[in-house]
C-alpha positions as CSV (number, residue, x, y, z in Angstrom):
1,M,78.3,81.4,92.7
2,K,76.9,84.0,95.1
3,I,76.2,83.1,98.7
4,T,75.3,85.2,101.8
5,L,77.8,86.0,104.5
6,S,75.6,84.3,107.1
7,I,75.7,81.0,105.3
8,L,79.5,81.3,104.9
9,L,80.0,82.0,108.6
10,L,77.6,79.1,109.5
11,N,79.7,76.7,107.5
12,L,82.9,78.1,109.0
13,S,81.5,77.6,112.5
14,L,81.4,73.8,111.8
15,L,85.2,73.8,111.9
16,N,86.8,73.1,115.2
17,I,88.3,76.5,115.4
18,Q,88.5,76.8,119.2
19,A,90.6,73.6,119.5
20,A,93.1,75.0,117.0
21,L,93.2,78.4,118.6
22,P,97.0,78.6,119.4
23,G,98.0,77.6,115.9
24,I,95.4,79.9,114.3
25,L,96.6,82.9,116.4
26,T,100.2,82.2,115.6
27,H,99.5,81.9,111.8
28,K,97.3,85.0,111.8
29,M,99.8,87.1,113.6
30,K,102.6,85.9,111.3
31,V,100.5,86.9,108.2
32,R,99.6,90.2,109.6
33,E,103.1,91.1,110.6
34,E,104.3,90.2,107.1
35,I,101.7,92.5,105.5
36,L,102.3,95.3,108.1
37,S,106.1,95.1,107.8
38,R,105.9,95.9,104.0
39,S,104.1,99.2,104.7
40,P,106.2,102.4,104.8
41,F,103.6,103.7,107.3
42,Y,104.0,100.9,109.8
43,K,106.6,102.4,112.1
44,K,104.8,105.7,112.2
45,H,101.5,104.2,113.4
46,E,102.5,101.4,115.8
47,R,100.6,102.7,118.8
48,S,97.3,104.6,119.0
49,D,94.4,105.8,121.2
50,Y,91.1,104.3,120.1
51,K,88.3,106.2,121.7
52,E,87.6,109.3,119.6
53,G,87.0,109.3,115.8
54,Y,89.9,108.3,113.6
55,N,93.0,107.2,115.4
56,R,96.4,106.9,113.7
57,F,95.7,103.4,112.6
58,N,92.4,104.4,111.0
59,D,93.5,107.5,109.0
60,P,92.0,106.8,105.5
61,G,95.1,108.4,104.0
62,L,97.1,105.3,105.1
63,L,95.3,103.1,102.6
64,L,94.5,105.8,100.0
65,N,98.2,106.8,100.0
66,T,97.3,110.5,100.0
67,G,95.8,113.2,102.1
68,N,93.8,114.5,99.1
69,Y,90.6,112.4,99.1
70,K,86.8,113.0,99.3
71,N,85.7,113.1,103.0
72,N,82.8,115.6,102.8
73,L,79.3,114.1,102.5
74,N,78.0,117.1,100.6
75,A,80.6,116.6,97.9
76,I,80.3,112.8,97.9
77,D,76.5,113.0,97.4
78,Q,76.9,115.4,94.5
79,L,79.2,112.7,92.9
80,S,76.4,110.1,93.3
81,W,78.8,107.7,94.9
82,T,76.0,105.7,96.6
83,S,77.2,102.7,94.6
84,G,80.3,101.6,92.7
85,E,81.6,98.5,90.9
86,L,84.9,97.7,89.2
87,E,84.8,96.9,85.6
88,K,87.7,94.5,86.1
89,K,86.8,92.2,88.9
90,P,89.3,90.2,91.0
91,W,89.5,86.6,89.8
92,S,88.8,83.6,92.0
93,D,91.4,81.0,92.9
94,D,92.0,78.3,95.4
95,Y,93.6,79.3,98.7
96,W,95.9,76.3,98.1
97,P,95.7,74.8,101.6
98,I,98.9,73.8,103.3
99,Y,97.5,70.4,104.3
100,K,97.1,69.6,100.6
101,G,100.7,70.6,99.8
102,I,100.0,74.1,98.6
103,L,101.0,74.1,94.9
104,G,101.9,70.4,95.3
105,N,98.1,69.8,95.2
106,R,97.4,67.3,92.4
107,Y,93.9,68.8,92.1
108,A,93.0,67.0,88.8
109,D,94.0,63.6,90.0
110,P,90.8,61.8,91.3
111,M,92.9,59.5,93.4
112,F,94.5,62.5,95.2
113,A,91.3,64.2,96.1
114,Y,89.2,63.7,99.3
115,K,91.9,62.5,101.7
116,D,91.8,63.5,105.3
117,S,95.1,65.0,106.3
118,W,98.5,66.4,105.3
119,I,100.2,63.1,105.9
120,D,97.7,61.2,103.7
121,Y,98.3,63.7,100.8
122,F,102.0,63.6,101.4
123,E,102.3,59.8,101.4
124,Y,100.2,59.6,98.2
125,S,102.5,62.1,96.3
126,K,105.6,60.1,97.6
127,A,104.1,56.8,96.5
128,Y,103.7,58.2,92.9
129,P,106.8,60.4,92.4
130,L,107.2,62.7,89.4
131,K,109.9,60.6,87.9
132,E,107.4,57.8,87.2
133,F,105.3,59.9,84.8
134,D,105.9,59.7,81.0
135,F,105.1,62.9,79.2
136,T,106.3,61.7,75.8
137,K,103.2,59.7,74.8
138,S,100.2,61.7,75.9
139,L,99.1,64.9,77.5
140,D,96.9,63.0,79.8
141,E,99.8,62.4,82.2
142,S,100.1,66.1,82.8
143,L,96.5,66.1,84.1
144,L,97.7,64.1,87.1
145,I,100.4,66.4,88.4
146,S,100.4,69.6,90.4
147,P,101.3,73.2,89.5
148,S,104.6,73.0,91.3
149,E,105.5,69.8,89.5
150,K,104.8,71.4,86.2
151,Y,107.0,74.4,87.2
152,D,109.7,71.9,88.2
153,L,109.5,70.2,84.8
154,L,109.7,73.5,83.0
155,L,112.9,74.3,84.9
156,G,114.4,70.9,84.2
157,L,114.1,69.9,87.9
158,E,112.7,66.3,87.5
159,R,113.3,65.7,91.2
160,G,110.8,68.3,92.1
161,T,112.7,70.9,94.0
162,L,109.9,73.4,94.3
163,T,107.4,70.7,95.0
164,K,109.6,69.4,97.9
165,S,109.5,72.9,99.4
166,M,105.7,72.9,99.2
167,W,105.5,69.7,101.3
168,E,108.2,70.9,103.7
169,Q,106.1,74.0,104.6
170,G,103.4,71.7,106.0
171,R,105.8,69.2,107.7
172,G,106.6,71.6,110.5
173,Y,102.9,72.1,111.4
174,Y,102.3,68.4,111.2
175,E,105.2,67.4,113.4
176,R,104.4,69.9,116.1
177,N,100.6,69.4,116.2
178,G,100.0,66.1,114.6
179,E,97.9,67.8,112.0
180,V,97.8,70.8,109.6
181,E,94.7,73.0,110.0
182,T,92.5,72.7,106.9
183,W,91.8,76.5,106.6
184,M,95.5,77.5,106.4
185,G,96.8,78.5,103.0
186,I,97.9,81.4,100.8
187,C,94.8,83.5,100.6
188,H,97.0,86.5,101.5
189,G,98.8,85.8,98.2
190,W,95.7,85.1,96.1
191,A,93.9,88.3,97.3
192,P,96.4,90.8,95.9
193,A,97.3,88.7,92.8
194,S,93.6,88.5,91.8
195,F,93.5,92.2,91.0
196,M,97.2,93.1,90.5
197,E,97.8,90.4,87.8
198,A,96.0,89.6,84.6
199,R,93.6,86.7,84.5
200,P,95.0,83.6,82.8
201,K,92.5,82.8,80.1
202,N,93.4,79.6,78.2
203,S,95.2,76.4,78.6
204,F,98.2,75.7,76.3
205,V,100.9,73.1,75.8
206,L,104.5,73.5,76.9
207,D,107.2,71.6,75.0
208,L,109.8,70.5,77.5
209,G,112.3,69.8,74.7
210,Q,115.1,67.2,74.5
211,S,112.6,64.3,74.2
212,K,111.2,65.1,77.6
213,G,107.7,65.4,76.2
214,K,104.9,68.0,76.5
215,I,102.7,69.1,79.4
216,K,99.4,70.9,79.4
217,V,99.2,74.0,81.5
218,F,95.7,75.2,82.7
219,P,94.6,78.6,83.9
220,A,94.3,77.1,87.4
221,D,98.0,76.2,87.4
222,I,99.0,79.7,86.5
223,K,96.7,81.3,89.0
224,G,98.3,79.1,91.7
225,L,101.8,80.1,90.7
226,S,100.8,83.8,90.7
227,S,99.1,83.5,94.1
228,Y,102.2,81.8,95.5
229,V,104.5,84.6,94.2
230,W,102.4,87.2,96.0
231,S,102.3,85.1,99.2
232,N,106.0,84.4,99.3
233,S,107.7,87.6,98.2
234,R,108.2,91.0,99.7
235,Y,106.6,94.2,98.4
236,Q,105.4,97.4,99.9
237,T,101.8,97.5,101.3
238,L,99.4,100.0,102.6
239,F,97.5,99.0,105.7
240,M,94.6,100.4,107.8
241,G,93.2,99.0,111.0
242,Q,94.5,97.1,114.1
243,R,95.0,93.5,114.8
244,C,92.7,91.4,117.0
245,N,93.6,88.1,118.4
246,K,90.9,87.8,121.0
247,K,88.0,85.4,120.8
248,R,85.5,87.6,122.7
249,P,86.7,91.3,122.4
250,E,83.2,92.9,123.0
251,G,81.8,94.4,126.1
252,N,78.3,94.0,127.7
253,D,76.7,96.4,125.3
254,G,78.1,94.5,122.3
255,R,80.6,97.2,121.3
256,I,84.1,96.1,120.7
257,I,86.0,97.6,123.6
258,S,89.4,95.8,123.4
259,P,91.7,98.5,122.0
260,E,93.4,96.2,119.5
261,C,90.1,94.7,118.4
262,F,88.3,98.0,117.6
263,D,89.5,97.4,114.1
264,V,88.7,99.7,111.2
265,N,86.6,102.7,112.2
266,P,83.4,102.6,110.1
267,G,84.0,106.2,109.0
268,S,87.4,105.2,107.7
269,F,86.0,102.1,106.0
270,H,83.2,104.2,104.4
271,L,85.6,106.7,102.9
272,V,88.2,104.2,101.7
273,T,85.5,102.1,100.0
274,L,84.1,105.0,98.1
275,N,87.3,106.7,97.2
276,L,89.0,103.5,95.9
277,I,86.1,101.8,94.2
278,S,84.3,104.8,92.7
279,G,87.1,107.4,92.8
280,S,90.3,105.5,91.8
281,K,88.6,102.3,90.3
282,E,90.9,100.1,92.4
283,S,90.4,97.1,94.6
284,F,91.6,96.5,98.1
285,V,91.7,93.6,100.5
286,I,89.6,93.1,103.7
287,D,90.0,90.7,106.5
288,A,86.3,89.8,106.5
289,T,86.0,88.9,110.2
290,Y,86.6,91.1,113.2
291,D,88.1,88.5,115.5
292,Y,91.0,86.0,115.5
293,E,90.1,84.3,112.2
294,V,91.7,85.7,109.1
295,W,90.0,85.7,105.7
296,N,91.6,87.9,103.0
297,Q,89.1,88.9,100.4
298,P,89.4,91.4,97.5
299,V,86.5,94.0,97.3
300,F,85.1,95.0,93.9
301,A,81.6,96.6,94.5
302,Y,79.4,98.4,97.1
303,R,76.1,100.1,97.4
304,Y,74.6,101.9,100.4
305,K,71.7,104.0,101.8
306,Y,71.7,106.5,104.6
307,Y,69.1,106.1,107.3
308,H,67.7,108.0,110.2
309,L,68.9,106.5,113.4
310,I,65.6,107.0,115.2
311,T,62.9,106.6,112.5
312,G,64.8,104.3,110.1
313,K,63.8,106.4,107.1
314,E,66.2,105.9,104.2
315,S,67.7,108.3,101.7
316,S,70.5,108.8,99.2
317,N,71.1,112.3,100.6
318,W,72.6,112.4,104.1
319,K,71.0,115.8,105.0
320,D,67.5,114.2,104.7
321,V,68.2,111.7,107.5
322,R,70.9,113.3,109.7
323,I,70.3,114.0,113.3
324,L,72.0,116.3,115.8
325,K,74.2,114.3,118.1
326,D,72.9,116.2,121.1
327,D,69.3,115.2,120.3
328,Y,70.0,111.5,120.2
329,K,70.0,109.0,123.1
330,D,73.2,107.5,122.0
331,P,74.4,104.1,123.4
332,Y,77.9,105.0,122.2
333,N,78.0,108.6,123.4
334,E,81.1,108.2,125.6
335,Y,83.1,107.1,122.5
336,R,82.0,109.9,120.2
337,S,84.4,112.5,118.8
338,S,83.9,115.9,120.6
339,A,84.0,117.5,117.1
340,A,80.9,115.6,115.9
341,K,77.8,117.6,115.3
342,Y,75.6,115.2,113.3
343,L,75.1,111.4,113.2
344,V,73.7,109.5,110.2
345,G,73.1,105.8,109.8
346,V,74.5,103.8,106.9
347,K,73.6,100.3,105.5
348,M,76.2,99.3,103.1
349,E,76.4,96.1,101.1
350,I,79.8,95.1,99.6
351,D,80.7,92.4,97.1
352,Y,84.1,90.6,97.3
353,S,85.6,87.7,95.5
354,V,86.1,84.4,97.4
355,E,88.1,81.3,96.8
356,N,87.0,78.3,94.7
357,H,88.5,74.9,93.9
358,P,91.0,74.6,91.0
359,V,89.6,72.8,88.0
360,P,91.5,71.6,84.8
361,R,89.4,74.0,82.7
362,D,90.7,75.0,79.2
363,K,89.1,78.4,79.4
364,D,88.7,80.7,82.4
365,S,86.5,83.7,82.6
366,E,84.5,85.8,85.1
367,A,81.6,83.4,84.7
368,W,83.6,80.8,86.9
369,D,84.4,83.2,89.7
370,S,82.8,83.0,93.1
371,H,81.5,86.1,95.1
372,V,80.0,86.9,98.5
373,S,77.8,89.9,99.5
374,A,78.1,91.2,103.0
375,M,75.9,93.8,104.7
376,Y,77.3,96.3,107.2
377,D,75.3,98.5,109.6
378,Y,77.1,101.5,111.1
379,D,76.8,105.3,111.6
380,L,79.0,108.2,110.6
381,E,80.1,111.0,112.9
382,V,80.0,114.3,110.9
383,D,81.3,117.7,111.8
384,G,79.5,121.0,111.1
385,K,81.0,121.3,107.6
386,G,79.8,117.8,106.5
387,N,83.2,116.1,106.9
388,V,83.2,112.5,108.1
389,I,85.3,112.3,111.3
390,G,84.4,108.9,112.7
391,G,81.6,106.4,113.4
392,E,80.4,103.4,115.3
393,W,79.6,99.8,114.1
394,H,76.1,98.6,115.0
395,E,77.0,95.0,114.7
396,Q,79.9,92.6,115.3
397,L,80.3,91.4,111.7
398,H,82.6,93.9,110.2
399,P,86.1,94.0,108.7
400,D,89.1,93.6,110.9
401,F,91.7,95.4,108.8
402,L,92.1,96.7,105.2
403,W,95.2,96.5,103.0
404,R,96.5,96.7,99.5
405,P,99.8,96.7,97.6
406,M,101.4,100.1,97.3
407,P,100.6,101.4,93.8
408,G,103.4,100.4,91.5
409,S,104.8,97.9,93.9
410,F,105.1,94.3,92.8
411,P,106.9,91.3,94.3
412,Q,110.2,90.6,92.6
413,M,110.4,93.5,90.2
414,S,111.9,92.2,87.0
415,V,115.3,90.7,87.8
416,S,116.9,92.2,84.7
417,A,116.1,93.8,81.3
418,Q,118.1,91.1,79.6
419,L,116.2,88.2,81.2
420,S,112.9,89.9,80.5
421,K,113.8,90.2,76.8
422,L,114.8,86.5,76.7
423,L,111.5,85.5,78.2
424,K,109.6,87.8,75.9
425,N,111.0,85.8,73.0
426,W,110.3,82.4,74.5
427,D,107.0,81.0,73.2
428,G,106.8,77.8,75.2
429,K,107.7,75.6,72.3
430,G,111.0,74.6,73.7
431,P,113.0,74.8,76.9
432,L,113.5,78.1,78.8
433,P,116.5,80.2,77.8
434,V,119.5,78.8,79.7
435,Q,120.2,82.0,81.7
436,V,116.5,82.2,82.9
437,E,116.5,78.5,83.7
438,K,119.6,78.6,85.8
439,L,118.4,81.6,87.8
440,A,114.9,80.1,88.3
441,Q,116.5,76.8,89.5
442,R,118.4,78.6,92.2
443,W,115.3,80.4,93.4
444,A,113.2,77.2,93.3
445,R,115.7,75.5,95.7
446,E,114.7,78.2,98.1
447,G,111.0,77.6,97.5
448,V,110.6,80.7,95.4
449,V,108.8,81.0,92.1
450,L,110.2,83.5,89.6
451,R,107.5,86.1,88.8
452,D,109.0,86.9,85.4
453,I,108.2,83.3,84.3
454,V,104.7,83.5,85.7
455,I,104.0,86.8,83.9
456,R,105.2,85.1,80.6
457,L,102.9,82.1,81.3
458,I,100.0,84.6,81.8
459,E,100.8,86.2,78.5
460,L,100.9,82.9,76.7
461,S,97.5,82.0,78.1
462,Q,95.9,85.1,76.6
């Protein structure tokens, strides 16, 4: 499915966002602080000036993790980087909303679907507890339970320890506010998991052993577990941009003037997109809106054209349409870098993966993923040597911040070589190795999913 950003934002506007503003701001700040705190650059770049060119929060090297990247338009044009697309695209998954119990969501149970609130979903799951299901007669019973319940069964936790944790995470919101916002979930876990972990491809049957029966595990179940691992575990991240929690951060001229809401400089955004997608062949995550809402989306493609800021003429060569800064009646002149000699307009379209609903599908592939295309209009400030040193957005719809896991950094690096070897020899046709099971049980009581097990489930799904 491919939809336009304008349609997506129109649908989002139907939500009563303003009424839920305090809860949204609290949740967004919490998620951002979690992401920021993982970055080794965080304490070095806590404060910044925002008026001229790149500030410390917008140095492309923060996200690229190097000072050696392409920032000269002459060199970039010679590389023909006017478009780029990853061969391996991020996979779509649900954002596993908190009001549906996160991984306690019995998504394949028609009686579970289409309820109105957290309390309705919670009461339904309580009325039909896991202990009442019989998995010895038919695989059909496993269609009616959630990913966290399948994980509990795999660990021999028939009382649903992990699942209990799922519902407890929504209880606090419900008891404080009388509701759980429908948009809140674990997209900040799905977004990195979608390109850092392999796609689960096929369903398979797990034998629980000891006459406990068998359950069927779908790619959607494994995606959910993987997304949860990345949302609920610490790992190092790289981060670029600043946080915005204001509803109307723009001035009378439409420019974002609130320091914390100026967000990613378009020059920084331009260089990061080109260097990661075309240069390193790597994805990254954007918060797709500039204001208080937070929508983590993994980017996988882009294409752009330069254009003349006065005539609108387009070109794939920046020299054909550049203008001297001093010759332009510039509405953003007071914000320009003093080192800028030229200005050139850019119209860039990016593609990023978006969430979709979990389905008990036996096979998963790119054909079932959902994507969105977004168009961004901005200009680049260029010095006399052709280096990009800043820029200005020409519209309000632009990314708030960019981030990605530090290369080589994963949540819960393998707990031990011995346990990894035990799991490698486990084929799903019997219970987990005892040592693995006991460790995973302890973690599950804290609401934590063991990544080593999820990786093995991904391997079995191949």
